C-alpha positions as CSV (number, residue, x, y, z in Angstrom):
1,X,-6.4,25.0,28.4
2,X,-5.8,21.7,30.3
3,X,-6.3,18.2,29.0
4,X,-9.5,17.9,31.0
5,X,-11.1,20.7,28.9
6,X,-10.6,18.8,25.6
7,X,-13.5,17.1,24.0
8,X,-13.4,13.3,23.4
9,X,-12.9,13.8,19.6
10,X,-9.9,16.0,20.4
11,X,-8.4,13.4,22.7
12,X,-9.1,10.8,20.0
13,X,-7.2,12.9,17.4
14,X,-4.3,13.4,19.7
15,X,-4.2,9.7,20.5
16,X,-4.0,8.9,16.8
17,X,-1.5,11.6,16.0
18,X,0.8,10.5,18.9
19,X,0.5,6.8,18.0
20,X,1.6,7.7,14.4
21,X,4.4,9.9,15.7
22,X,5.6,7.1,17.9
23,X,6.0,4.9,14.8
24,X,8.1,7.6,13.0
25,X,10.4,7.8,16.0
26,X,11.1,4.0,16.1
27,X,14.0,4.5,13.7
28,X,15.8,6.5,16.4
29,X,14.5,5.2,19.7
30,X,14.6,7.6,22.7
31,X,12.7,9.6,25.2
32,X,10.4,11.3,22.7
33,X,9.3,8.0,21.4
34,X,8.5,6.7,24.9
35,X,6.6,9.8,25.9
36,X,4.6,9.8,22.6
37,X,3.5,6.2,23.2
38,X,2.3,6.9,26.8
39,X,0.7,10.2,25.7
40,X,-1.2,8.4,23.0
41,X,-2.4,5.8,25.5
42,X,-3.5,8.6,27.8
43,X,-5.5,10.4,25.1
44,X,-7.2,7.2,24.0
45,X,-8.3,6.6,27.6
46,X,-9.6,10.2,27.8
47,X,-11.5,9.7,24.6
48,X,-13.4,6.8,26.0
49,X,-11.6,4.4,23.6
50,X,-12.7,0.8,23.3
51,X,-10.9,-2.1,24.9
52,X,-9.4,-2.7,21.5
53,X,-7.9,0.8,21.6
54,X,-6.5,0.2,25.1
55,X,-5.0,-3.2,24.0
56,X,-3.3,-1.5,21.1
57,X,-2.0,1.3,23.3
58,X,-0.5,-1.4,25.6
59,X,1.0,-3.1,22.5
60,X,2.6,0.2,21.5
61,X,4.1,0.8,24.9
62,X,5.4,-2.7,25.1
63,X,7.0,-2.3,21.6
64,X,8.7,1.0,22.7
65,X,10.1,-0.5,25.9
66,X,11.4,-3.5,24.0
67,X,13.1,-1.3,21.5
68,X,14.7,0.6,24.5
69,X,15.9,-2.7,26.0
70,X,13.7,-2.2,29.1
71,X,12.3,-5.7,29.5
72,X,10.3,-5.3,32.8
73,X,7.9,-2.6,31.4
74,X,7.9,-4.3,28.0
75,X,6.6,-7.4,29.6
76,X,4.2,-5.5,31.8
77,X,2.5,-3.8,28.8
78,X,2.6,-6.9,26.6
79,X,0.9,-8.9,29.4
80,X,-1.7,-6.2,29.8
81,X,-2.2,-6.2,26.0
82,X,-3.0,-9.9,25.8
83,X,-5.2,-9.7,28.9
84,X,-7.3,-7.0,27.2
85,X,-7.4,-8.8,23.9
86,X,-8.6,-12.1,25.6
87,X,-11.1,-10.3,27.8
88,X,-12.9,-8.6,24.9
89,X,-12.4,-10.9,21.9
90,X,-15.7,-9.8,20.4
91,X,-14.3,-6.3,20.1
92,X,-11.0,-7.2,18.5
93,X,-9.9,-7.5,14.9
94,X,-8.6,-10.9,13.8
95,X,-5.1,-9.6,14.0
96,X,-5.1,-8.4,17.6
97,X,-4.3,-11.7,19.2
98,X,-1.4,-12.4,16.8
99,X,-0.1,-8.9,17.6
100,X,-0.4,-9.5,21.3
101,X,1.7,-12.7,21.0
102,X,4.3,-10.7,18.9
103,X,4.5,-8.2,21.7
104,X,5.1,-10.9,24.3
105,X,7.7,-12.6,22.1
106,X,9.5,-9.3,21.7
107,X,9.3,-8.5,25.4
108,X,10.6,-11.9,26.4
109,X,13.4,-11.6,23.9
110,X,14.3,-8.2,25.5
111,X,14.4,-10.0,28.9
112,X,16.7,-12.7,27.5
113,X,13.9,-15.4,27.9
114,X,14.4,-17.0,24.5
115,X,12.2,-20.1,25.2
116,X,9.2,-18.0,26.1
117,X,10.0,-15.6,23.2
118,X,9.9,-18.6,20.8
119,X,6.7,-19.9,22.4
120,X,4.9,-16.6,21.8
121,X,6.5,-16.3,18.4
122,X,5.0,-19.6,17.4
123,X,1.6,-18.7,18.9
124,X,1.7,-15.4,17.0
125,X,2.5,-17.2,13.7
126,X,-0.5,-19.6,14.3
127,X,-2.8,-16.6,14.9
128,X,-1.4,-14.7,12.0
129,X,-2.3,-17.5,9.7
130,X,-5.9,-17.0,10.6
131,X,-6.0,-13.3,9.6
132,X,-8.4,-12.9,6.7
133,X,-7.2,-9.6,5.2
134,X,-3.9,-10.2,3.3
135,X,-2.5,-6.7,4.1
136,X,-3.2,-7.2,7.8
137,X,-1.7,-10.7,7.8
138,X,1.5,-9.5,6.0
139,X,1.9,-6.7,8.4
140,X,1.8,-9.0,11.5
141,X,3.9,-11.6,9.7
142,X,6.5,-8.9,9.0
143,X,6.5,-7.8,12.7
144,X,7.1,-11.4,13.7
145,X,9.8,-11.9,11.0
146,X,11.7,-8.9,12.4
147,X,12.3,-10.9,15.6
148,X,15.8,-12.4,15.7
149,X,14.5,-15.9,16.5
């Protein structure tokens, strides 16, 4: 059975499972982590995911590439993430823009572009302060705090 024979709900479940699997692999970054991130993005696309799902998939791919020290694809996916977030702000949660800036900060840091990393770090902090739900805010703030800036 090929991927084209899966139902949207099956693609959605695979997208979620692979997203979560990617997170478990971040403690020991490698090829499996990278492939899981891209596979998750693929399945979300096949499930007919929202623009928010696509933006979060781009965020995850950027994070993975940054962890692997691969700045060019990290920047590509982070830029795509923020483009999607800004193009469909009505679909996004209040934490998506802060997360997109965190991705850009992390990707610029991987590229050795410290000034741009700091700029997006500060923009991310400003957006994080606007997050209504305390748990969501703390999660984004922790991601930002993990940046060595």
